[in-house]
C-alpha positions as a Markdown table, in Angstrom:
| # | Residue | x | y | z |
|---|---|---|---|---|
| 1 | Met | -3.4 | -72.6 | -1.3 |
| 2 | Val | -1.2 | -70.9 | 1.2 |
| 3 | Val | 1.3 | -72.7 | 3.4 |
| 4 | Lys | 2.3 | -71.1 | 6.7 |
| 5 | Met | 4.7 | -72.1 | 9.4 |
| 6 | Tyr | 4.6 | -70.4 | 12.8 |
| 7 | Phe | 7.3 | -70.1 | 15.4 |
| 8 | Leu | 5.2 | -69.0 | 18.4 |
| 9 | Ser | 5.6 | -70.4 | 21.9 |
| 10 | Ser | 2.2 | -72.0 | 21.4 |
| 11 | Glu | 3.5 | -74.1 | 18.4 |
| 12 | His | 4.4 | -77.6 | 19.3 |
| 13 | Asn | 5.8 | -80.8 | 17.9 |
| 14 | Pro | 5.4 | -82.7 | 15.7 |
| 15 | Pro | 6.8 | -80.4 | 13.0 |
| 16 | His | 3.8 | -79.2 | 11.0 |
| 17 | Ile | 2.5 | -76.7 | 8.5 |
| 18 | His | -0.7 | -74.8 | 8.3 |
| 19 | Val | -2.4 | -75.0 | 4.9 |
| 20 | Val | -5.1 | -72.4 | 4.0 |
| 21 | Tyr | -7.4 | -73.2 | 1.1 |
| 22 | Gly | -10.1 | -70.6 | 0.8 |
| 23 | Glu | -12.2 | -70.9 | 3.9 |
| 24 | Tyr | -10.6 | -74.3 | 4.8 |
| 25 | Leu | -7.7 | -74.9 | 7.0 |
| 26 | Gly | -5.5 | -78.0 | 7.6 |
| 27 | Val | -2.6 | -78.7 | 9.8 |
| 28 | Leu | -0.2 | -81.3 | 8.3 |
| 29 | Asp | 2.5 | -83.3 | 10.0 |
| 30 | Ile | 5.6 | -82.5 | 7.8 |
| 31 | Arg | 7.1 | -86.0 | 8.2 |
| 32 | Thr | 4.0 | -88.1 | 7.7 |
| 33 | Thr | 1.9 | -85.6 | 5.7 |
| 34 | Asn | -1.1 | -86.7 | 7.8 |
| 35 | Met | -3.7 | -84.0 | 8.6 |
| 36 | Leu | -3.5 | -83.4 | 12.4 |
| 37 | Glu | -6.5 | -81.2 | 12.4 |
| 38 | Gly | -8.7 | -79.2 | 10.0 |
| 39 | Asp | -11.2 | -79.6 | 7.3 |
| 40 | Leu | -9.4 | -79.5 | 3.9 |
| 41 | Pro | -11.4 | -81.0 | 1.1 |
| 42 | Ser | -10.0 | -84.4 | 0.0 |
| 43 | Lys | -8.6 | -83.1 | -3.3 |
| 44 | Ala | -6.9 | -80.1 | -1.7 |
| 45 | Leu | -5.5 | -82.4 | 1.1 |
| 46 | Lys | -4.0 | -84.7 | -1.5 |
| 47 | Ile | -2.3 | -81.8 | -3.3 |
| 48 | Ala | -1.0 | -80.4 | 0.0 |
| 49 | Gln | 0.3 | -83.9 | 1.1 |
| 50 | Glu | 2.1 | -84.4 | -2.2 |
| 51 | Trp | 3.8 | -81.0 | -2.0 |
| 52 | Thr | 4.7 | -81.5 | 1.7 |
| 53 | Ala | 6.3 | -84.9 | 0.9 |
| 54 | Lys | 8.2 | -83.4 | -2.0 |
| 55 | His | 9.6 | -80.6 | 0.2 |
| 56 | Cys | 9.9 | -82.5 | 3.5 |
| 57 | Asn | 13.6 | -82.0 | 4.0 |
| 58 | Glu | 13.4 | -78.3 | 3.4 |
| 59 | Leu | 10.4 | -77.9 | 5.7 |
| 60 | Ile | 12.1 | -79.8 | 8.5 |
| 61 | Lys | 15.2 | -77.7 | 8.1 |
| 62 | Met | 13.0 | -74.5 | 8.4 |
| 63 | Trp | 11.2 | -75.9 | 11.4 |
| 64 | Glu | 14.5 | -76.7 | 13.2 |
| 65 | Thr | 16.4 | -73.5 | 12.3 |
| 66 | Glu | 13.4 | -71.1 | 12.2 |
| 67 | Asn | 14.9 | -69.7 | 9.0 |
| 68 | Ile | 12.2 | -69.4 | 6.4 |
| 69 | Tyr | 12.9 | -69.3 | 2.7 |
| 70 | Glu | 10.7 | -69.5 | -0.3 |
| 71 | Leu | 9.8 | -72.9 | -1.8 |
| 72 | Pro | 8.2 | -73.6 | -5.2 |
| 73 | Pro | 4.5 | -73.0 | -5.2 |
| 74 | Ile | 1.9 | -75.7 | -5.0 |
| 75 | Val | 0.7 | -76.4 | -8.6 |
């Protein structure tokens, strides 16, 4: 799984991340971990949601400051 955060003018609230899992993609709300759009398989979605919840504060900080730093990998 690869987690991406974009800072393009087309990006919008709520704060969210893009999760790529092979040919699948999901967009997760950072605060609620709900999938806003995408087609992640349920097992991958659950793993991504757990990781997002665990790193919520860091992800929100990155979203607000546009300062990206490395977080522990999804395991």
